[in-house]
DSSP file (Angstrom, degrees, kcal/mol; ACC not computed):
  #  RESIDUE AA STRUCTURE BP1 BP2  ACC     N-H-->O    O-->H-N    N-H-->O    O-->H-N    TCO  KAPPA ALPHA  PHI   PSI    X-CA   Y-CA   Z-CA
    1    1 A M              0   0    0      0, 0.0     2,-0.5     0, 0.0     0, 0.0   0.000 360.0 360.0 360.0 136.5  -13.8  -19.5  -10.9
    2    2 A V        -     0   0    0      2,-0.0     2,-0.2     0, 0.0     0, 0.0  -0.918 360.0-127.9-109.7 130.0  -13.6  -16.6   -8.3
    3    3 A A        -     0   0    0     -2,-0.5     2,-0.6     1,-0.0     0, 0.0  -0.509  18.8-140.7 -74.1 143.0  -10.5  -16.1   -6.2
    4    4 A Q        -     0   0    0     -2,-0.2     2,-0.3     2,-0.0    -1,-0.0  -0.928  11.3-151.1-108.7 122.0  -11.0  -15.9   -2.5
    5    5 A A        -     0   0    0     -2,-0.6     6,-0.0     1,-0.0     3,-0.0  -0.672  20.2-119.2 -89.9 146.3   -8.9  -13.4   -0.6
    6    6 A D    >   -     0   0    0     -2,-0.3     3,-1.6     1,-0.1    -1,-0.0  -0.770  18.8-157.7 -84.4 112.7   -8.0  -14.0    3.0
    7    7 A P  T 3  S+     0   0    0      0, 0.0    -1,-0.1     0, 0.0    -2,-0.0   0.578  89.1  59.3 -70.5  -7.4   -9.6  -11.1    5.0
    8    8 A T  T 3  S+     0   0    0      2,-0.1     2,-0.4    -3,-0.0    -2,-0.0   0.466  95.1  74.4 -97.5  -2.0   -7.2  -11.6    7.9
    9    9 A T  S <  S-     0   0    0     -3,-1.6     2,-0.1     0, 0.0    -3,-0.0  -0.930  82.0-121.4-116.6 132.9   -4.0  -11.0    5.7
   10   10 A S        -     0   0    0     -2,-0.4     2,-0.5     1,-0.0     3,-0.1  -0.363  22.0-142.4 -68.1 150.2   -2.8   -7.7    4.4
   11   11 A S     >  -     0   0    0      1,-0.1     4,-2.3    -2,-0.1     5,-0.2  -0.967   8.4-155.7-117.9 123.2   -2.5   -7.3    0.7
   12   12 A L  H  > S+     0   0    0     -2,-0.5     4,-2.5     1,-0.2     5,-0.3   0.887  93.6  60.7 -61.9 -37.8    0.4   -5.3   -0.8
   13   13 A H  H  > S+     0   0    0      1,-0.2     4,-1.4     2,-0.2    -1,-0.2   0.964 114.6  29.0 -54.7 -61.8   -1.7   -4.6   -3.9
   14   14 A I  H  > S+     0   0    0      1,-0.2     4,-2.5     2,-0.2     5,-0.2   0.845 118.6  57.0 -74.9 -32.9   -4.6   -2.8   -2.2
   15   15 A T  H  X S+     0   0    0     -4,-2.3     4,-3.0     1,-0.2     5,-0.3   0.928 107.9  46.5 -66.1 -43.2   -2.6   -1.3    0.6
   16   16 A T  H  X S+     0   0    0     -4,-2.5     4,-2.1    -5,-0.2    -1,-0.2   0.871 112.0  53.0 -66.4 -33.5   -0.1    0.4   -1.7
   17   17 A A  H  X S+     0   0    0     -4,-1.4     4,-1.4    -5,-0.3    -2,-0.2   0.944 116.2  37.6 -63.4 -47.5   -3.0    1.7   -3.8
   18   18 A V  H  X S+     0   0    0     -4,-2.5     4,-2.5     2,-0.2    -2,-0.2   0.922 118.7  47.5 -72.6 -44.8   -4.8    3.2   -0.8
   19   19 A V  H  X S+     0   0    0     -4,-3.0     4,-2.9    -5,-0.2     5,-0.2   0.887 108.3  55.8 -66.7 -38.2   -1.7    4.4    1.0
   20   20 A G  H  X S+     0   0    0     -4,-2.1     4,-1.6    -5,-0.3    -1,-0.2   0.923 111.7  43.6 -58.6 -44.0   -0.3    6.0   -2.1
   21   21 A S  H  X S+     0   0    0     -4,-1.4     4,-2.2    -5,-0.2    -2,-0.2   0.911 113.3  51.8 -66.5 -42.4   -3.5    8.1   -2.5
   22   22 A A  H  X S+     0   0    0     -4,-2.5     4,-2.3     1,-0.2    -2,-0.2   0.885 106.9  53.1 -63.6 -38.6   -3.5    8.9    1.2
   23   23 A L  H  X S+     0   0    0     -4,-2.9     4,-0.7     2,-0.2    -1,-0.2   0.886 109.1  49.0 -65.2 -37.4    0.1   10.1    1.1
   24   24 A R  H >< S+     0   0    0     -4,-1.6     3,-0.8    -5,-0.2     4,-0.2   0.913 113.8  46.3 -66.5 -40.5   -0.8   12.5   -1.8
   25   25 A L  H >X S+     0   0    0     -4,-2.2     3,-2.1     1,-0.2     4,-1.6   0.828 100.4  68.7 -68.3 -32.6   -3.8   13.8    0.2
   26   26 A A  H 3< S+     0   0    0     -4,-2.3     7,-0.3     1,-0.3    -1,-0.2   0.733  85.7  69.0 -61.7 -22.9   -1.7   14.1    3.3
   27   27 A H  T << S+     0   0    0     -3,-0.8    -1,-0.3    -4,-0.7    -2,-0.2   0.749 113.5  29.2 -64.6 -21.4    0.2   17.0    1.7
   28   28 A H  T <4 S+     0   0    0     -3,-2.1     2,-0.5    -4,-0.2    -2,-0.2   0.646 117.2  55.2-112.8 -22.4   -3.0   19.0    1.9
   29   29 A L    >X  -     0   0    0     -4,-1.6     4,-2.3     1,-0.1     3,-0.5  -0.951  55.1-162.1-126.3 116.7   -4.8   17.7    5.0
   30   30 A A  H 3> S+     0   0    0     -2,-0.5     4,-2.7     1,-0.2     5,-0.2   0.846  92.1  62.2 -62.1 -34.9   -3.3   17.5    8.5
   31   31 A G  H 34 S+     0   0    0      1,-0.2     4,-0.3     2,-0.2    -1,-0.2   0.864 110.1  39.6 -61.4 -35.8   -5.9   15.0    9.6
   32   32 A V  H X4 S+     0   0    0     -3,-0.5     3,-1.0     2,-0.2     6,-0.2   0.918 115.1  52.4 -75.5 -46.1   -4.7   12.5    7.0
   33   33 A R  H 3< S+     0   0    0     -4,-2.3    -2,-0.2    -7,-0.3    -3,-0.2   0.844 115.3  41.3 -58.0 -37.4   -1.1   13.3    7.6
   34   34 A E  T 3< S+     0   0    0     -4,-2.7    -1,-0.3    -5,-0.2    -2,-0.2   0.437  83.8 119.7 -95.0  -0.7   -1.3   12.8   11.3
   35   35 A H    X>  -     0   0    0     -3,-1.0     4,-1.0    -4,-0.3     3,-0.9  -0.480  62.4-139.2 -70.6 130.4   -3.5    9.7   11.3
   36   36 A P  H 3> S+     0   0    0      0, 0.0     4,-2.1     0, 0.0     5,-0.2   0.802  99.5  64.3 -61.3 -28.7   -1.8    6.7   13.0
   37   37 A W  H 3> S+     0   0    0      1,-0.2     4,-3.0     2,-0.2     5,-0.3   0.893  97.4  56.2 -60.1 -38.8   -3.1    4.3   10.3
   38   38 A L  H <> S+     0   0    0     -3,-0.9     4,-2.3    -6,-0.2    -1,-0.2   0.907 107.9  46.7 -63.2 -42.1   -1.0    6.2    7.6
   39   39 A R  H  X S+     0   0    0     -4,-1.0     4,-2.1     2,-0.2    -1,-0.2   0.941 115.9  44.8 -64.9 -47.2    2.2    5.7    9.5
   40   40 A R  H  X S+     0   0    0     -4,-2.1     4,-2.4     1,-0.2    -2,-0.2   0.914 115.8  46.9 -63.5 -43.1    1.6    2.0   10.2
   41   41 A S  H  X S+     0   0    0     -4,-3.0     4,-2.5     2,-0.2    -1,-0.2   0.876 110.4  51.8 -69.6 -37.9    0.4    1.3    6.7
   42   42 A T  H  X S+     0   0    0     -4,-2.3     4,-2.5    -5,-0.3    -1,-0.2   0.920 110.7  49.3 -63.2 -42.9    3.3    3.1    5.1
   43   43 A H  H  X S+     0   0    0     -4,-2.1     4,-2.7     2,-0.2     5,-0.2   0.925 110.1  51.3 -61.4 -45.2    5.7    1.0    7.2
   44   44 A Y  H  X S+     0   0    0     -4,-2.4     4,-2.7     1,-0.2     5,-0.2   0.932 111.2  48.2 -56.8 -47.0    3.9   -2.2    6.2
   45   45 A C  H  X S+     0   0    0     -4,-2.5     4,-2.7     1,-0.2     5,-0.2   0.934 112.7  46.8 -61.3 -47.3    4.2   -1.2    2.5
   46   46 A L  H  X S+     0   0    0     -4,-2.5     4,-2.2     1,-0.2    -1,-0.2   0.910 114.8  46.9 -63.5 -42.0    7.9   -0.3    2.7
   47   47 A E  H  X S+     0   0    0     -4,-2.7     4,-1.1    -5,-0.2    -1,-0.2   0.918 114.1  47.5 -64.5 -43.4    8.7   -3.5    4.6
   48   48 A S  H  < S+     0   0    0     -4,-2.7     4,-0.4    -5,-0.2     3,-0.3   0.894 111.6  49.7 -66.7 -40.3    6.7   -5.7    2.2
   49   49 A I  H >< S+     0   0    0     -4,-2.7     3,-1.2     1,-0.2    -1,-0.2   0.907 109.2  53.0 -64.2 -41.3    8.3   -4.1   -0.8
   50   50 A G  H 3< S+     0   0    0     -4,-2.2    -1,-0.2     1,-0.2    -2,-0.2   0.747 107.6  52.5 -64.4 -23.4   11.7   -4.7    0.7
   51   51 A A  T 3< S+     0   0    0     -4,-1.1    -1,-0.2    -3,-0.3     2,-0.2   0.451  77.2 123.3 -93.2  -1.4   10.9   -8.3    1.2
   52   52 A I    <   +     0   0    0     -3,-1.2     3,-0.1    -4,-0.4    -3,-0.0  -0.433  30.1 173.0 -65.1 127.5    9.8   -9.0   -2.4
   53   53 A E        +     0   0    0      1,-0.2     2,-0.3    -2,-0.2    -1,-0.2   0.603  61.3  22.6-110.4 -18.1   11.9  -11.8   -3.9
   54   54 A S  S    S-     0   0    0      0, 0.0    -1,-0.2     0, 0.0     2,-0.0  -0.969  93.3 -77.8-147.3 162.1   10.3  -12.4   -7.2
   55   55 A A        -     0   0    0     -2,-0.3     2,-0.1    -3,-0.1     3,-0.1  -0.331  47.1-165.0 -62.6 135.8    8.1  -10.6   -9.7
   56   56 A G        -     0   0    0      1,-0.2     2,-0.1     2,-0.0    -1,-0.1  -0.144  41.5 -44.2-101.4-158.5    4.5  -10.3   -8.8
   57   57 A H     >  -     0   0    0      1,-0.1     4,-2.1    -2,-0.1    -1,-0.2  -0.427  51.6-122.2 -71.5 146.3    1.4   -9.4  -10.8
   58   58 A A  H  > S+     0   0    0      1,-0.2     4,-2.0     2,-0.2    -1,-0.1   0.829 111.5  54.8 -60.6 -34.6    1.7   -6.4  -13.1
   59   59 A I  H  > S+     0   0    0      2,-0.2     4,-1.8     1,-0.2    -1,-0.2   0.904 106.9  50.5 -69.3 -39.1   -1.2   -4.6  -11.4
   60   60 A E  H  > S+     0   0    0      1,-0.2     4,-2.4     2,-0.2    -2,-0.2   0.927 109.0  52.4 -60.9 -43.2    0.5   -5.0   -8.0
   61   61 A L  H  X S+     0   0    0     -4,-2.1     4,-2.7     1,-0.2     5,-0.2   0.890 104.5  56.9 -59.1 -40.4    3.6   -3.5   -9.5
   62   62 A K  H  X S+     0   0    0     -4,-2.0     4,-2.1     1,-0.2    -1,-0.2   0.932 111.1  41.8 -56.2 -48.3    1.6   -0.6  -10.8
   63   63 A Y  H  X S+     0   0    0     -4,-1.8     4,-2.4     2,-0.2    -1,-0.2   0.843 112.1  54.5 -72.9 -33.1    0.4    0.3   -7.3
   64   64 A V  H  X S+     0   0    0     -4,-2.4     4,-2.4     2,-0.2    -1,-0.2   0.929 110.4  47.0 -63.1 -44.2    3.8   -0.3   -5.7
   65   65 A L  H  X S+     0   0    0     -4,-2.7     4,-1.6     2,-0.2    -2,-0.2   0.894 111.8  50.0 -65.3 -40.2    5.4    2.1   -8.2
   66   66 A Q  H  < S+     0   0    0     -4,-2.1    -1,-0.2    -5,-0.2    -2,-0.2   0.910 111.0  50.2 -63.7 -40.8    2.7    4.7   -7.6
   67   67 A F  H  < S+     0   0    0     -4,-2.4    -2,-0.2     1,-0.2    -1,-0.2   0.932 112.0  46.9 -60.6 -46.6    3.2    4.4   -3.9
   68   68 A L  H  <        0   0    0     -4,-2.4    -1,-0.2     1,-0.3    -2,-0.2   0.746 360.0 360.0 -69.8 -23.5    7.0    4.8   -4.2
   69   69 A D     <        0   0    0     -4,-1.6    -1,-0.3    -5,-0.2    -2,-0.2   0.485 360.0 360.0 -74.7 360.0    6.5    7.8   -6.5
């Protein structure tokens, strides 16, 4: 069985993975640092992490921790 993701809904799992990498890169590249997507996505991640009420999947936790680091 293959899980189907909803392409219209943001995913904390993949967003924290991508934003965490982008934030590390932003230390070196102004174009990344100043991109409006980074600010919006960082806000989404922080809000979503703050709203977590129960433990999620371990892989999601891995990317959340990397993002917060």
